[in-house]
N, C-alpha and C positions, 0 to 999 in steps of 0.2 A: 838224315840222309842228304848227301850232296849230289845235286843234279846239274849237269851242264847241257844247254840246248843251243845248237846252231840254228839260225833262222828263227830265233825265239820271239821276234817282233812281228812275224807274219800272222796270217789268219789262224792257222793251226797252232803255231808256237805261242801266240798270245793266250789262247784258250788253255793250253797245257800249263803255261806259266802261272796263270791265275789259279788253276787247280792245285799245282804244287805249293803255291804260297798258302792256300787254304789248309793244305795238309801239314804245313809247318816245315817243309823241306827247304834247305838252303839251296838257292837256285842261281846259277851263273848263266848269263845269256851272251852268246857271241853274236854281235850284230854291228853293222856299219851305222845303224841308227841308234840314237841314245834317248829312249823314252824316259820320262820322269817316273821311275819306279824305285822308290826308296827301299823297298823290301827285297830287291834283287841286285846282284852284282852284274854290271855291264862291262864287257870287254870288247875291244875292236880287233884283237889279234890273239891267236892261240899262243903266241910267244909270251903273253901276259900270264899264262899258267905256269906256276913254278913246279919243277919236277918232284918236290916234296909234298905237293898238295894231294889231298885224298878226294878223288871224284868217284862216287859210287856208281853213277849211271851217266852215260852220254847218249843224248838223243840228237840225231842228225836230220835236220829238216831243210837245210839250206839249198838254194838253187834259184836261178832266174825263172820268171813266170813262163809256163808252157803255152799259154793261150795268146800268143802273138804270131804274126806271119813268120813262117820258117824260111827266111832267106838263108843262103849258105853261111853268111857271117853270123846270123843269129843262132843257127844250129851249133856253131862253135861255142857261142856264149852259153847255150844250154848245157853242153857237155862240160866245158871248162868250169862253170860256176858250181857244178855238182862234184866233179871229179877232183878238183883241186882241194876243196874243203875236206873231202873224204880221205884223200891221201894225207893231208895235214893231221887229221884226227888219228890215223894209224901211226904216224910219226910221234904224236903226242903220247899215245898209249905205250909205244915202245920206250919213251923217255921217262914215263912216270915210275917212281920207285914202288908205288903201290898201284897195281893194275885195277881198273874199274871192274865192277861185277858184271856189268851189262852194257852192251851197245845196241841201241835200236836205231836202225838206219832206214829212213823212209825212201821207198821207191814208188813205182806206180804200176797199174794194171797194163800200161803201155808195154811192159816187158813182153807180153804175149804177142805183140804186133797186131796188125790189122786182120782180124779173123771174122769179120762181118757175121754177127749174130750167133757165133758158135758158143756152146756152153763150155766154160773154162773153170777148172780148179787148179790147185797148186801142182798137180801132176800133168797138166796139159802141155802139149808141145807149143813151140812159139814160131811165129813168122819172122824171118830175119829182115826187118825194115828199120827205119830210123828210130822209132820209139823203143824197139827192142835193144838196139845198139846203145842208146842213151841210158836206159835202165841197167842193162847188163854190165856196162863198164863200171858203173858206180857200185853195183851189187858185188861184183868180183873184188873190188877194192875193199869194201866193207867187210867181206868175209875173211880178210887177212887177220882181223881181230881174233878170230877163232884160234889161229895158230899161236897167238900171244896169250892164250889162256882166258880170253874174255868171252863169256856167253853172248851170242850174237843173234838178234832177231831182225829180219828184214821184212818190212811191211809194204805190200804193194797196194797203194791207195786208189780207190775210185774217186769219183767227183764228190767233194765234201760239201755238205749242205749245212748251213747254220745262219745265225743272226749276224748282221753287221760285217759281212765279209764273204769271201768265197764266190762260188758260181752264182748264187742267188742275188748277191749285191749287184751284179751286172745285168741279170735278167729282169729283176723286179720293176725298174723304171719303165721298161718297154711294155711289160705285161700290164702294168697299171694304166698305161695309156690305151689299152685295148688292142695293142699291136702284137700280142703274143702269138707265135706261129710255130707249127711243126716244121722241122727241118727236112727237106727232101721228102722221101716217102714216109718218114716218121716211124718206119718199121725197125730201124736200127735200135739196138739195146743201149740203155743208159744205166750204167752200174754206179750206184751212188752209195753214200754213207753219211749218217748224221754226225755232226761234230762231237756230240756227247758220246757216241760209240768210238770215235777216235780216242778220246780221253779214256773211256772205259777199257778199250782193248789194250792201250798202252799200259794202263795201270795193272791190268790182268797179267801182261807179260812181265812187268816189274815184280809183281808179288809171287807169281808161280815160277820158281827157279828151275823147273824142269822144262820150261818152254825155250825152244831155240829153232832157228832155221827160217823158212819162208812162210809168210802169212798173207793171204789176200785179205785186205781190209775194206770190204764192201758189204752192203746189206745183203742178207740171204735172199732178197726178192728184187732183183733188177727189173726195170720196166722199160717199155719201148719209149722212144722220144715222143710219140703221139700221146701215149698215156700220161707221161710226165707233164706234157704241155696242157692237156685237158685238166689234170688234177690241180696244177698251179693256177690256171685260170679260174677254176671253180672255187678254189680256196680264197681268192681275192675278188670274186664276183665280177670277172671280166671275160669278154668273149675271146675265143681262140679259134677263129675260123680261117685264119690265113695260113699260107704255106710259103716258105722261103725256098725257091727252086734250087736245085743242085748247082746249076751254072752260076748263080749269084754267090753261093757259098765259096765255090772254087775261085771265082773271080776276085772276091774280097780277101779270102783267107788262104788261098793256095793249098799247099800240101797239108798244112795244119787243119784246115777246114775239111778236107777230104778224109783224113785219118781220124780226127777226133769228133767231128760234128756229123758227117754223113755216114759214118760207120761206127759200129760199137759191138761189144761182146757181152754175153750174159756171164759175168764173173761171179763165182760162188766162193764164200769164205769157209771152205770145207775144214781146213786145219783148225781154225779158231773154234768152230762149232764142235768138232771132234774132241777138242781139248777142254771143252766145258764152258767156253765164253757164252754168256747170254746177252744177245743184243737188246738194247733198250728200245730201239726204233727199227722194227722189222719191215714195216710197210711204208710206202711213199706217202700215203694218206696221213698216217700218224706222225710222220716226220714233218711234213709241211704244216700240219695243224699246230704242232708244238712250236715251230719256228715263227709262224705268221699270226697265230691267234693269241 
């Protein structure tokens, strides 16, 4: 099987690449970085793909980091970094003589907008704010693959937890100093997913050829920020008695802090569960124990 991954050197992309190598798949990574991976093909531009090549699956993960202050100029970077690569992938699919069997394009639960603690599944309505605009623009572009005869799955990811990267890599140094703190009230929901369930769900979508459309890719058990803070502190035997006030978050992180840190929704992976996917890590306790112990 031939697989092409955009953003293949990031936290999620690296984990998927390692998995596909172990499966014996031929893997091509589109990345501006050039890691020393003798078992994969690295390309810096989609133009390096020949129209005669056979690509069975395309996985689109590319995009600038969301966890930076959203100035007007950086909002443009967030949109352009995702939309441009997705447009180029659609052009590639059009040009290929043999169309891929599947496109998996990563989006985010930000699609639903800021809905403070609402329960959300794939049928929920959205709030039309910046995160919705960002996700929706790229999802609409990715869906064009359907009209080209390519089975298309769009995965709306929550906060991904795993070793050596992602959100925990930024949190752990602070927590290990005993400075772990709930954010604001701590009542806002934190919709998370273990990196192994990212890999598991993607593999499920690849193998089950009946799967298509939109999927929330989050644990079936979202937790509040307060509970996550307490569980993480307990797992590494550090106190978590502090609180970061709302005004500090807004002062430092601006709109990003307000939308992503002070607010959150309880996002539920209804379609994945209804389709038969079995999560490996259903609880935050099991997930953190696996990662940290």
